[in-house]
C-alpha positions as a printed NumPy array, in Angstrom:
array([[-124.539,  118.077,  149.776],
       [-123.571,  119.784,  146.482],
       [-121.282,  122.704,  146.776],
       [-122.566,  126.023,  145.879],
       [-121.77 ,  128.046,  142.619],
       [-119.841,  130.449,  144.594],
       [-117.641,  127.854,  146.207],
       [-117.209,  125.891,  142.896],
       [-116.179,  129.189,  141.328],
       [-113.742,  130.35 ,  143.883],
       [-112.149,  126.867,  143.888],
       [-111.804,  127.057,  140.147],
       [-109.965,  130.59 ,  140.231],
       [-107.776,  129.712,  142.851],
       [-106.677,  126.498,  141.045],
       [-103.568,  126.471,  138.987],
       [-103.675,  126.391,  135.401],
       [-102.558,  122.579,  135.076],
       [-105.384,  121.48 ,  137.29 ],
       [-108.101,  123.64 ,  135.171],
       [-106.858,  122.099,  132.096],
       [-106.832,  118.463,  133.487],
       [-110.393,  119.289,  134.949],
       [-111.535,  120.598,  131.737],
       [-110.654,  117.495,  129.757],
       [-111.944,  115.307,  132.483],
       [-115.263,  116.871,  132.347],
       [-115.239,  116.853,  128.417],
       [-114.544,  113.332,  128.324],
       [-117.319,  112.393,  130.766],
       [-119.919,  114.59 ,  129.236],
       [-119.191,  114.157,  125.645],
       [-117.79 ,  110.531,  124.837],
       [-118.829,  110.751,  121.16 ],
       [-117.048,  114.039,  120.857],
       [-114.032,  112.631,  122.653],
       [-114.002,  109.457,  120.502],
       [-114.122,  111.451,  117.031],
       [-111.513,  113.843,  118.269],
       [-108.996,  110.893,  119.302],
       [-109.516,  109.136,  116.019],
       [-109.075,  112.348,  114.17 ],
       [-105.737,  113.145,  115.994],
       [-104.576,  109.523,  115.302],
       [-105.394,  110.062,  111.535],
       [-103.179,  113.061,  111.639],
       [-100.68 ,  111.214,  113.358],
       [-100.394,  108.627,  110.888],
       [-100.459,  110.765,  107.861],
       [ -97.552,  112.908,  109.825],
       [ -95.429,  110.017,  110.203],
       [ -96.179,  107.409,  107.605],
       [ -92.773,  107.18 ,  106.758],
       [ -92.185,  105.585,  109.857],
       [ -95.406,  103.692,  110.445],
       [ -95.486,  102.173,  107.048],
       [ -93.584,   98.913,  106.986],
       [ -92.735,   98.804,  103.208],
       [ -92.527,  101.124,  100.279],
       [ -95.829,  101.701,   99.026],
       [ -94.991,  101.842,   95.245],
       [ -92.43 ,   98.826,   95.43 ],
       [ -93.323,   95.953,   93.261],
       [ -92.857,   92.684,   94.757],
       [ -94.069,   89.976,   92.191],
       [ -92.868,   86.958,   94.798],
       [ -96.035,   88.593,   96.868],
       [ -98.773,   89.024,   94.505],
       [-102.287,   88.743,   95.956],
       [-100.919,   87.581,   99.581],
       [-103.673,   87.196,  102.084],
       [-103.636,   89.583,  105.448],
       [-100.849,   88.16 ,  107.872],
       [ -98.145,   89.421,  110.289],
       [ -95.909,   90.014,  107.363],
       [ -98.667,   92.249,  105.141],
       [-101.434,   93.183,  107.706],
       [-103.845,   93.972,  105.081],
       [-102.36 ,   91.885,  102.436],
       [-101.004,   92.72 ,   99.032],
       [-102.458,   93.746,   95.689],
       [-102.2  ,   92.289,   92.219],
       [ -98.636,   93.787,   91.972],
       [ -97.337,   92.735,   95.333],
       [ -97.664,   96.074,   97.068],
       [ -98.299,   95.993,  100.597],
       [-101.863,   97.407,  101.231],
       [-101.316,   98.748,  104.633],
       [ -98.377,  100.733,  103.643],
       [-100.301,  102.168,  100.67 ],
       [-103.241,  103.167,  102.7  ],
       [-101.048,  104.906,  105.634],
       [ -99.305,  107.176,  102.959],
       [-102.508,  107.592,  101.026],
       [-103.797,  109.095,  104.251],
       [-102.   ,  112.304,  103.395],
       [-103.936,  112.816,  100.368],
       [-106.983,  111.855,  101.61 ],
       [-106.735,  114.386,  104.684],
       [-105.479,  117.078,  102.113],
       [-108.681,  116.666,   99.953],
       [-110.943,  116.269,  102.517],
       [-109.818,  119.219,  104.747],
       [-109.224,  121.582,  101.864],
       [-112.647,  120.792,   99.964],
       [-114.827,  120.988,  103.151],
       [-113.008,  124.16 ,  104.644],
       [-113.22 ,  126.163,  101.215],
       [-116.765,  124.857,  100.584],
       [-118.187,  125.746,  103.974],
       [-116.514,  129.144,  104.105],
       [-117.772,  130.042,  100.617],
       [-121.16 ,  128.815,  101.557],
       [-121.046,  130.814,  105.017],
       [-120.319,  133.866,  102.882],
       [-123.197,  133.521,  100.421],
       [-125.317,  132.564,  103.366],
       [-124.506,  135.655,  105.192],
       [-124.87 ,  137.769,  102.222],
       [-128.219,  136.714,  100.927],
       [-129.614,  136.816,  104.41 ],
       [-128.173,  140.624,  104.922],
       [-129.186,  142.016,  101.775],
       [-132.292,  140.031,  100.957],
       [-134.417,  140.991,   97.701],
       [-133.084,  140.34 ,   94.318],
       [-129.628,  139.665,   95.666],
       [-130.886,  136.837,   98.086],
       [-133.164,  135.427,   94.987],
       [-130.26 ,  135.337,   92.905],
       [-128.187,  133.336,   95.313],
       [-131.025,  131.127,   96.317],
       [-131.881,  130.07 ,   92.699],
       [-128.326,  129.342,   91.772],
       [-128.082,  127.197,   94.94 ],
       [-131.233,  125.544,   94.115],
       [-129.903,  124.673,   90.652],
       [-126.672,  123.159,   92.323],
       [-129.085,  121.39 ,   95.036],
       [-130.838,  119.611,   91.958],
       [-128.227,  117.369,   91.21 ],
       [-126.442,  114.876,   93.521],
       [-123.003,  115.469,   95.014],
       [-121.285,  112.922,   92.567],
       [-122.895,  114.176,   89.665],
       [-121.754,  117.718,   90.274],
       [-118.228,  116.339,   91.177],
       [-118.041,  114.259,   87.741],
       [-118.974,  117.438,   85.813],
       [-116.496,  119.643,   87.365],
       [-113.655,  117.379,   87.177],
       [-114.343,  116.225,   83.649],
       [-114.178,  119.992,   82.618],
       [-111.041,  120.898,   84.74 ],
       [-109.348,  117.679,   83.71 ],
       [-107.373,  115.409,   85.687],
       [-103.889,  114.159,   86.312],
       [-100.817,  113.731,   88.493],
       [-100.236,  117.212,   89.024],
       [-104.06 ,  118.317,   89.235],
       [-105.108,  117.742,   92.932],
       [-106.501,  121.277,   92.887],
       [-109.118,  120.327,   90.289],
       [-110.347,  117.484,   92.307],
       [-110.492,  119.619,   95.479],
       [-112.644,  122.039,   93.146],
       [-114.669,  119.356,   92.047],
       [-115.577,  118.364,   95.709],
       [-115.965,  121.9  ,   96.697],
       [-118.643,  122.965,   94.036],
       [-121.415,  120.696,   95.584],
       [-120.484,  121.479,   99.057],
       [-121.349,  125.346,   98.928],
       [-125.036,  125.393,   98.217],
       [-125.763,  122.976,  101.087],
       [-124.003,  125.213,  103.521],
       [-125.296,  128.381,  102.174],
       [-128.823,  127.083,  102.573],
       [-128.126,  126.317,  106.241],
       [-126.235,  129.213,  107.288],
       [-128.82 ,  131.556,  105.515],
       [-131.646,  130.056,  107.635],
       [-129.836,  131.069,  110.974],
       [-128.633,  134.35 ,  109.729],
       [-132.315,  135.496,  108.616],
       [-132.884,  135.433,  112.235],
       [-129.784,  137.478,  113.533],
       [-129.96 ,  140.181,  110.902],
       [-133.259,  141.268,  112.417],
       [-132.132,  141.676,  115.989],
       [-131.97 ,  145.226,  117.681],
       [-128.131,  145.013,  117.902],
       [-127.913,  144.946,  114.231],
       [-130.219,  147.855,  113.772],
       [-128.199,  149.714,  116.297],
       [-124.938,  149.028,  114.198],
       [-126.58 ,  150.309,  111.2  ],
       [-127.609,  153.489,  113.069],
       [-124.152,  154.326,  114.059],
       [-122.838,  154.057,  110.447],
       [-121.278,  150.864,  110.236],
       [-120.755,  149.433,  106.657],
       [-122.448,  146.483,  105.381],
       [-119.262,  144.585,  105.383],
       [-118.403,  144.968,  108.856],
       [-121.831,  144.302,  109.815],
       [-122.006,  140.894,  107.956],
       [-118.523,  139.683,  108.939],
       [-118.051,  141.158,  112.581],
       [-121.633,  140.862,  113.856],
       [-123.665,  138.479,  111.875],
       [-121.163,  135.672,  110.916],
       [-119.744,  134.782,  114.335],
       [-123.345,  134.35 ,  115.774],
       [-124.101,  131.689,  112.693],
       [-120.549,  129.929,  113.605],
       [-121.92 ,  126.76 ,  115.124],
       [-123.878,  125.5  ,  112.291],
       [-120.76 ,  126.454,  110.112],
       [-118.579,  124.389,  112.458],
       [-120.861,  121.28 ,  112.415],
       [-121.149,  121.285,  108.81 ],
       [-117.458,  121.546,  108.407],
       [-117.186,  118.438,  110.445],
       [-119.861,  116.538,  108.639],
       [-118.727,  117.481,  105.249],
       [-115.273,  116.219,  105.809],
       [-116.067,  112.721,  105.852],
       [-118.076,  113.178,  102.746],
       [-115.423,  114.869,  100.813],
       [-113.026,  111.839,  101.885],
       [-115.62 ,  109.478,  100.39 ],
       [-116.355,  111.574,   97.29 ],
       [-112.461,  111.366,   96.642],
       [-112.604,  107.952,   96.743],
       [-115.775,  107.668,   94.442],
       [-113.997,  109.998,   91.957],
       [-110.897,  107.54 ,   91.883],
       [-112.963,  104.657,   91.524],
       [-114.083,  106.158,   88.359],
       [-110.849,  107.102,   87.017],
       [-111.542,  110.862,   87.699],
       [-109.524,  111.473,   91.215],
       [-106.111,  111.716,   92.281],
       [-103.398,  109.723,   90.222],
       [-100.376,  108.101,   91.731],
       [ -98.061,  109.842,   92.554],
       [ -99.225,  111.037,   94.94 ],
       [-100.733,  108.006,   96.306],
       [-104.371,  107.747,   97.479],
       [-105.781,  107.063,  100.93 ],
       [-109.589,  106.324,  100.546],
       [-109.406,  106.141,   96.794],
       [-106.805,  103.197,   97.3  ],
       [-109.655,  101.474,   98.955],
       [-111.871,  102.292,   96.145],
       [-109.305,  100.867,   93.713],
       [-109.245,   97.606,   95.588],
       [-112.895,   97.36 ,   95.686],
       [-113.264,   98.024,   92.019],
       [-111.289,   94.83 ,   91.167],
       [-111.294,   92.825,   94.255],
       [-114.044,   90.37 ,   92.847],
       [-112.016,   89.684,   89.858],
       [-108.869,   88.802,   91.966],
       [-110.821,   86.752,   94.401],
       [-112.13 ,   84.52 ,   91.258],
       [-108.684,   84.669,   90.086],
       [-106.969,   83.046,   93.143],
       [-109.307,   80.079,   94.386],
       [-106.132,   78.688,   96.194],
       [-106.671,   81.409,   98.936],
       [-110.215,   81.186,  100.227],
       [-109.157,   82.097,  103.478],
       [-108.34 ,   85.778,  102.301],
       [-111.7  ,   86.331,  100.713],
       [-113.396,   87.803,  103.555],
       [-110.296,   89.899,  104.62 ],
       [-109.817,   91.352,  101.4  ],
       [-113.599,   92.288,  101.167],
       [-113.522,   93.827,  104.592],
       [-110.101,   95.755,  104.901],
       [-111.256,   98.408,  102.051],
       [-114.744,   98.883,  103.754],
       [-113.353,   99.224,  107.108],
       [-110.492,  101.677,  106.045],
       [-113.029,  104.12 ,  104.217],
       [-115.742,  103.765,  106.843],
       [-113.324,  104.622,  109.694],
       [-112.218,  107.829,  107.774],
       [-115.767,  108.923,  107.043],
       [-116.922,  108.125,  110.67 ],
       [-114.592,  110.047,  112.503],
       [-115.337,  113.818,  111.459],
       [-119.337,  112.892,  111.766],
       [-118.433,  111.533,  115.507],
       [-116.369,  114.728,  116.361],
       [-119.292,  116.741,  114.842],
       [-121.913,  115.169,  117.291],
       [-119.796,  116.106,  120.501],
       [-119.169,  119.589,  118.931],
       [-122.753,  120.237,  118.241],
       [-123.777,  119.06 ,  121.881],
       [-121.329,  121.43 ,  123.176],
       [-122.411,  124.356,  120.751],
       [-126.094,  123.619,  121.265],
       [-126.849,  122.137,  124.592],
       [-130.482,  121.911,  123.767],
       [-129.951,  119.204,  121.209],
       [-128.076,  116.974,  123.416],
       [-129.768,  114.022,  124.761]])
C-alpha cells in the first residue's frame, strides 16, 4: 500500500538535509534521464575547459613536423593536423573559447529578448508594434546571414572576441522576444497585475518584479536551446574566416577548420587510408556533442518547468 501524503511529508521533514539531498537527486535521475544526461555532459565540458592544462597531453600550438597528418592512435587520440599539432589538445583548449562565446551570446541575447518581449507585451500599442516590426525584420534573415553582416561590420581579429559574441547575440534576440511576448501577453491581463497598478506600482516594477518571473520558464528553455546553436554558429563563422582567430584557440571552430580542409588532406595522403574515416568522424562528433548537450539539458528542464509537456 502506498503511504499517504501526510506520512510522506512527515518523513521528509524529519529526515536530515543530506538524506533530502540524496533523495532529490535520486528522484531527479529516475524521472528525468534526459535532463540528467545533459547536465552530466555539460559538467564534463566545464570540467574539461577548467582543467585543460592538465587534460591536454600536448601543447596545442606546438608544431611537430615529424607528426604531420598522423591518424588517431594512443599517442594522438584524434590524430594531428597538417602542422603536426595534436587535434585532441587543440579541441580541449578550444573548449574554453567555445564555452565563453556560447554562454555569453546565449545569455545576453536571451536576456535582451526577455526585456523586449516583456516591454512590448506590457505597453502594447505603438511600442509593441515598433518592437515587433523590428523583430520581424531580423527574423526575415537566417541566423548565419545576420551574424556574417554584424561581424563584417564590426571587424574580426585576435583581440575582438566581443565582436563575434555580438554577431551571434543579435540574431538570437528576436527569436526569444517573440516567445517571451506570447507568454507575457497572458500574464499582463491577470487580476493581480491590475491590483498592482491600483496600488500605484510603477511600470518598471510591474514588468520586472511581477511579469518577468512568470515568463522565466520559456526564457530558461530558450537559453539552453540557443547555447548549442551559438557554439555551432561560432564554428560556422570561423569556417568562413570571420570567427575567433588564434590565439585564443578555437573549440568548435577548430572542428570547422579541420572539416574545411579535410578532403584536401585526405587526397594528399593516400598512404594512410585507415585514417580517412576517423578524420571525417572526429570533427563531426566533437561539434555534435557540444551542440547536443544544452538541448538535452533543455528537454529535462522543460519537463520540470512544464509538467504537462512531459511524455
